[in-house]
C-alpha positions, 0 to 999 in steps of 0.5 A: 752459442748453439755449437757449444751446446751441441759439443758440451755432451761430447766434452762431458763424455770425454772427461768421464772417459779420462777419469774412469779409464785413462787416469787409473791405467796411468796410475797402475802403470806408474805403480808397476814400474816403481815395483819393478824398479824396487826389486832386488836380489832374493825377491820372489816374483810372479811372471806373466806365465805364472811361474814363481821365481826368485830374482838372482841378479838385476840387470838393466833390461833383464832379471836373471831369475832362479826357477829352481836350485840349478836353473837360472834364466833371463827374464825381461822386465816386461814379463814381471806380473807382480811381486810375490808376497808369502801369505804365511 
């Protein structure tokens, strides 16, 4: 019984860590993956480098994106920060 009373604070701290740190990160990762899977041609995205680009073609592991009218480059799906929403 004494061992349980000594371990109880540690178990409590681990439970708090799970609900404050680990679970929100998992939910955020699921939401980001769902957003990346829903991207289609013509959507504007913001890359991790800060560029605002337009999706030109969706591939299995990459996006072909247009930087401007003449430049089309490949971007890994991991490099997408978020979908760009026009504020106007």
